[in-house]
N, C-alpha and C positions, 0 to 999 in steps of 0.2 A: 380320092385317087386322082392323079394327074391325067389330063386328057391324053389318050393314045397309049397309056401305060400297058393296057391289055395287049395291044398289037406288039409293043416292044417285047414283053415277056413271052408272047407266043412265038416270036421269031428267035428268041434267045436259045443258044444251043443246050442250055440246061433243061429245057422243057422237051427236048427231043433226045431220047436215049441213044439213037444212032449217031446223031451229031455230037453228042457228048463224048461217046467212045472215040469218034474220029478226032475230036479236039485233044483228048488225053493222049492218044497215040502220037499226034503231031507234036505235042509238047515233049513227050518222052524222047522222040526222035531228035528234036532240037537240042535237048539236054545232052544226049549221047554224042551228038556231033560236036558240040562245043566243049564238053567237059569229060566225056568218056566215063571211066570209073571213078573220077575224082570229084564228082558232083557233091556227094555226101560230105567229103572232107572240106570242100569249099563252103558249103552251107554252115558247117560246124565252125569254120574259121570266121565267117561273117558274124555268127552268133557270139563267138568268144570276143571278137573285137568290139561289138556293140556293148556287150556286158562290161568290158574293160572301160569303155568310154563313160558308161553310166556310173561305174564305181569311181572313176576319176572325178566326175562332176560332183558326186556326193562328198568325196574326200576334200575337195577344194572349197566346198560351200562353208559358210561361217555358221557357228553355233549361236543360237539366240537363247535368251534366258527363259526359264520356266514361265515367268510372268508374261513374256512376249508370246509364248506358245498358247498360254491360257487366253490371252486377249484375242489372238487370231481365231481360236476355236469358238470363242464366245460370239464373234462376229459372223463367222461362216458356218458354225455348227459342225457336227461330225458325221451326220448320216450320209451326206453326199460322198464322203471319203471312205465309207465302209463297203465291204463286199468286193466282188470281183472288179478289178481295175481301179478301185478307190485310191489305192496307194499311188498309182500313176497320175491320177488327177491332182492329188496334193503335191506330188513331186514336180509337176509342170507348173502348178500355180505358185508354190512357194517352197523352193528347195531347202532353204535354211530351216524352216519350220519342220519339214519332213525329216531332215537329218537330226534335228534336235529331239524330236519325238522318239526316234530310234535310239539315240544316245541316252536319254534320260530314263527310258523304260528298260534298258538292258539290265539294270540292277534287279528287276523283278523276275528275270529268267530263272533265278534260283527257286522261285515259288512255282515253277513249271517243270520240275525235274531237270533243270538246266537245258531245256529245249526251247527253241525260239517261240515267242508268242506271236500269234497271228496279228497282222497290222491293225485289224479292227479292235482287237483286245488292247493293243497299245494305245489306240485312240481313246478308248474308254478310260484307261488308267491316266492318261494325260488330262482328260476332261475331269477326272476326280481330283485333280491337283497333284498328280503323281504320288498318290497315297492309296494304300489298300487297307480296308477294314477287315475285321474278323469274318464278316459276312461274305467277303469276296473270296475267302480261302476255304477249301474243302476241309473237313474235320481231320483228314490225314495230315494236313499242314504243308504238304509238299507240292500241292498244285493249286493254281487259281481255278475258279469255277467257270471260266469262259469257254463256251462251245463254239469253235470256228465254223461249224456247219450251220448253226442257227444265228450266229453273230450275236448271241445273247449270253448272259450270265445265268447259269442254272441255279436253282434254289437250294439243292441239297448236296450234291456230290460233284466232284471234278470228273472229267471224262475217264480218267484212269480208274478211279474207284467204281464207277458205273460199269466198267468192263470187268474188273477183277471180282466184283460182287461182295461188297460189305454192307449192302442194303437189305431191307426186309424182303424185297422181291427175290434177291439172290438166295437168302436162306429158305424161302418157300420153295424155290426151284431145286436147291441142293438137297434139302432134308425132308421134303414132302410133308407128311403128317406130323413129323417130329420137329418142324421148323420153330414152333413157338417155344418148345423146351430148349432148343439149342440157342435161340435168340436170347431167352431169359438168362441163360447161364453165361453168355459171352457178351452181353450188352449192359453198358452202364450209362446213365444219363441220356439214353436215347440214341447214342451214336458211337460210344467207345467200346471197342472189342478187347477182350483180355484172354490170355492163354490159360490153359487148364491148371498149370502149376504156379501161375503168377502170384496169387494171393499167398500161397504157402512160402514161396521163395522170398517175397518181400517181408513177410512176417519174420522169417528166419533172419533176414538181414537186420531188421529192427532190433531183434533180441540180441544178436551178436554185437551190434554196434551201440546199443542203448540209445537209439534215436527214434524219432517219429517221422514216418514217411506219409506224406499227403497223397492219397490215391486219386484225387479228382482235381489236380492242379491243371489249369488251362493256360496256355501261353502261345500267343500269335496263332491261335486256332490249332495248335498242337495239343495233344493229350498225352503227356509222358505217363509211363506206368506209375511213376512216383517221384515226388520231389521233397527233399528235406531242406527246409529253410535254415535250420540251425547250422548245418555244415555246407549249405549252398551246393547241393549235389543232386543231379537228376539220376534216377534209377530206372533202368530198362531191363526187362526180361526178354531175352532173345531165344526163340526156338530154332530148330534146325533150318527152317525156311530162310532164316536171316543169313545163312551161309552162302546162298546163291550170289554170284557176281552182281547181277542186276539189283537185287535187294540190298546187297552190301553197299553199293554205290549210293543208293537212295538213302540208306540209314546214315551213311557218313555225311551226306549233305545236310540231312535233318539235324544230326548231332552238332554240326558246326554252327548252324543257324541258332540253335538253342544256347550253345555255349557262348557264342558271340554276344547274344542278347543279355544273358544273365551273368556272363563272366563267371561261369560255374564249372565245377567238375562233372564228369559224366561216368557213371558206373554201370557196366554191362554185366548182368547175371545170366550166364548161359544155361538154358534149360535143354541140354542135349545129352545129359548123362555124365558130363565131365565135371560138374560142380565148379566150373571155371568162373572166376570173377575178374573183370578187367576194369581198372580205374584209370580214366583218361583225364589228366589234369588240364586245367584251362590254359591255353596258349594263345596269346593275342595274335590275331592275323592282321595283315596290312589292309 
């Protein structure tokens, strides 16, 4: 501790409640005299102008190659740029690299339910060579397993699945003494869940179309209900829960990723009492 620091802190108004209240009152009076009721608007205007300037700086910065980003991270590491304020450190140190990381990792947002990925997660993706392995994706296939709170990649589930409860702990909580029975009925290969009528409906489809549907086909860490290699078609059984707007949006995104990857058709079998079947032919996207 520096010499005399105790004396300085003792005399500082923050150490005396009465002095602190007086300082706050004085500050509020000055604000009222200078700005009246427009202080909040002024502060908001300053913040907006600062944000605009920052955005302009980023827009005007040059993009560098992925190799240049990798070289920079190899030299400087990534830990100092992770966590609170880490992105500002990188932005001030090398704005082109900062912009390039954001630019090149935007394509991975589709693996995060189209929600922005925390900057620390983007750093990790950049450090991995802008590639994701199956182990980086949750079994649901729609979310990366990066946890913004811990700044780490979880071992089993994405944050969304941990909240919605498709794990053993969820089954224990939901079904109590019956959890093992429910888990055994709905679990395949340790992590795939299936609907009550899924097997029956897929068997029915096989019989009517004279095809063979693989029930354990894995793709990009997705687990489709079934895939027929012969006609290059994915088969999914959708229960009533898939009609909710939020779930429908997630299903559409997942369907597009699978169809783009396999260039396949996508058949939806509705398990809602309607016996409705939807066949979505593959359409190439830009």
